[in-house]
C-alpha positions in Angstrom: 97.9 55.5 60.9 101.5 54.6 62.1 100.7 55.5 65.6 97.3 54.0 65.7 99.1 50.3 65.0 102.1 51.0 67.1 99.2 51.7 70.2 96.9 49.0 69.0 99.9 46.5 69.7 100.8 47.9 72.3 97.2 47.4 74.3 97.0 43.8 72.9 100.5 43.2 74.6 99.1 44.6 77.6 96.2 43.2 78.0 98.7 39.7 79.0 98.6 41.8 82.6 96.4 41.2 85.1 95.0 44.5 85.5 91.1 45.1 86.2 88.7 46.4 83.5 85.9 48.0 83.4 83.4 49.3 81.0 83.2 52.4 79.4 80.1 52.2 77.1 79.5 53.3 73.9 77.2 56.4 74.8 80.4 57.9 76.9 82.2 57.3 73.3 79.2 59.1 71.9 79.4 62.4 73.5 82.9 63.2 73.1 83.2 66.0 70.8 86.0 66.4 68.7 87.6 70.4 69.9 86.0 70.6 72.4 86.4 67.3 74.9 89.9 67.6 76.5 92.2 65.1 78.0 91.4 65.9 81.2 88.0 65.4 80.4 88.8 61.8 78.9 90.7 61.1 82.3 87.7 62.6 84.0 85.4 59.6 82.1 87.7 57.1 80.8 90.0 57.0 83.9 94.2 56.8 83.6 94.4 55.2 79.8 95.5 52.1 79.2 99.1 53.3 77.2 99.8 56.8 75.8 101.8 57.3 73.2 103.4 60.6 71.8 103.7 62.3 68.6 104.9 65.4 66.7 101.4 66.6 67.2 100.2 65.6 70.3 99.3 62.4 72.2 97.5 59.2 71.4 95.7 58.0 74.7 94.7 53.8 74.6 91.9 52.2 76.8 91.0 48.6 76.8 87.8 47.2 78.3 86.3 43.8 78.6 82.9 44.6 76.9 80.2 44.0 79.6 76.7 44.5 77.0 76.5 45.1 73.8 75.1 48.5 71.9 72.9 48.2 68.6 75.5 45.1 68.9 79.2 46.6 69.0 81.1 45.7 71.4 83.8 48.0 71.9 87.2 46.7 73.1 89.5 49.2 72.2 89.0 53.1 72.7 92.2 55.1 71.3 91.3 58.9 70.7 93.8 61.6 69.2 94.8 64.9 71.2 96.4 67.8 70.2 99.7 69.6 71.4 97.0 71.5 73.2 95.4 68.6 75.2 91.8 68.3 72.9 91.0 65.5 71.4 91.2 65.7 67.4 89.4 62.3 66.5 88.5 58.8 68.0 89.4 55.6 67.3 87.6 52.5 67.9 88.5 48.6 67.1 84.5 47.3 67.6 84.8 43.2 67.6 81.5 41.3 67.2 
């Protein structure tokens, strides 16, 4: 939980940077599978993470995107994905702002 909070704080701080943002789509997130999806898959799908932090279990990859469209009323702005030391996805964390 501590890593998630640190990652989200870092993302909020990075929002001041004038980097271009794109929408990744809810449907792409729903197709990710813990234990199957790899770090390379995530980078291929979403591009390079906005922020990466390491922990004893692996890494937390973070992306920030400006919402382009709503799907089921959700606008996803932040995506964090835990990957283990082998580079395989463990879980997804989404910050949804309405």
